[in-house]
C-alpha positions in Angstrom: 0.0 0.0 0.0 1.3 3.5 -0.8 2.5 5.9 1.9 1.6 9.6 2.0 3.2 12.6 3.7 0.8 15.3 4.8 2.3 18.7 5.6 0.1 20.8 7.8 0.6 24.5 7.1 -0.8 26.9 9.8 -1.3 30.6 9.6 0.4 31.5 12.8 -1.7 34.8 13.0 -4.9 32.8 13.4 -3.5 30.1 15.8 -4.2 30.8 19.5 -1.2 31.9 21.4 -1.6 29.0 24.0 -1.9 26.4 21.2 -4.9 24.2 20.6 -7.8 24.4 23.0 -8.4 21.4 25.3 -11.6 20.6 23.2 -9.5 20.6 20.0 -6.9 18.4 21.6 -9.6 16.0 22.6 -11.1 15.8 19.1 -7.7 15.4 17.5 -6.8 12.7 20.0 -10.0 10.7 19.2 -9.3 11.0 15.5 -5.7 10.0 15.9 -6.8 7.0 18.0 -9.3 6.0 15.2 -6.7 6.3 12.4 -4.1 4.4 14.4 -6.6 1.6 15.1 -7.5 1.5 11.4 -3.8 0.7 10.7 -3.3 3.8 8.6 -1.2 6.1 10.8 2.5 5.5 10.7 3.8 8.7 12.3 2.6 12.2 13.2 3.8 15.2 15.2 3.4 18.9 15.6 6.5 21.1 15.1 8.1 23.7 17.3 7.4 27.3 16.3 9.0 28.6 13.1 10.9 31.2 15.1 13.0 28.3 16.6 13.9 26.8 13.2 17.2 26.7 11.3 17.3 27.0 7.5 20.1 25.1 5.6 20.4 26.1 2.0 22.6 25.3 -1.0 22.9 27.8 -3.8 25.7 28.6 -6.3 27.9 26.0 -4.8 27.7 27.6 -1.3 26.1 26.2 1.8 24.4 28.6 4.2 23.0 27.9 7.7 20.7 30.5 9.2 19.1 30.3 12.7 15.6 31.8 13.3 13.7 33.8 14.2 12.8 34.8 10.7 10.6 37.5 9.1 7.0 36.4 9.7 5.4 34.5 6.9 1.7 33.9 6.5 1.9 30.1 6.7 4.4 27.8 8.3 4.7 24.0 8.5 3.2 23.3 11.9 3.1 19.5 11.7 3.1 16.4 9.6 1.7 12.9 9.3 2.8 9.8 7.4 0.0 7.4 6.6 -0.3 4.2 4.7 -3.6 4.2 2.7 -5.1 2.2 -0.1 -5.0 5.3 -2.3 -4.6 9.1 -2.3 -8.4 9.5 -1.9 -8.3 7.7 1.4 -5.3 9.8 2.6 -7.1 13.0 1.6 -10.2 11.9 3.4 -8.3 11.4 6.7 -6.6 14.8 6.2 -10.0 16.4 5.6 -11.3 14.9 8.8 -8.2 16.1 10.7 -8.7 19.7 9.5 -12.4 19.6 10.3 -11.6 19.0 14.0 -10.3 22.6 14.3 -12.3 25.6 15.3 -13.4 28.0 12.6 -10.8 30.7 13.5 -7.9 28.5 12.5 -6.5 28.9 9.0 -4.9 25.6 8.0 -3.7 24.2 4.6 -2.7 20.6 4.2 -0.6 19.2 1.3 -0.9 15.5 0.7 1.8 13.9 -1.3 2.6 10.3 -2.1 6.0 9.1 -1.0 8.0 7.9 -3.9 9.0 4.3 -3.3 12.3 2.8 -4.2 
């Protein structure tokens, strides 16, 4: 079965300062339990704030390493998941359900991509 990487992009301006509400954490926990019991979830995690990141880049034969904080951007990668699903439609459906657990004031985008095998 194919594996899919989902990158969760969050608009940090709409995310509450204290992080997800207890109610959201409960809804996410229930969904993560369901997807794990279904044998689909392989790995998932939230990420530390973008202000704590380091960017490593290669350009023109030169390597640069830059520590944050960085100029604010509208969306940052806030988390990821790796699932093993029968097809992309199933992976997208789980992602749709995950995004739907959030309160309406969140602005979140998810990119679902198949992991190229071998």
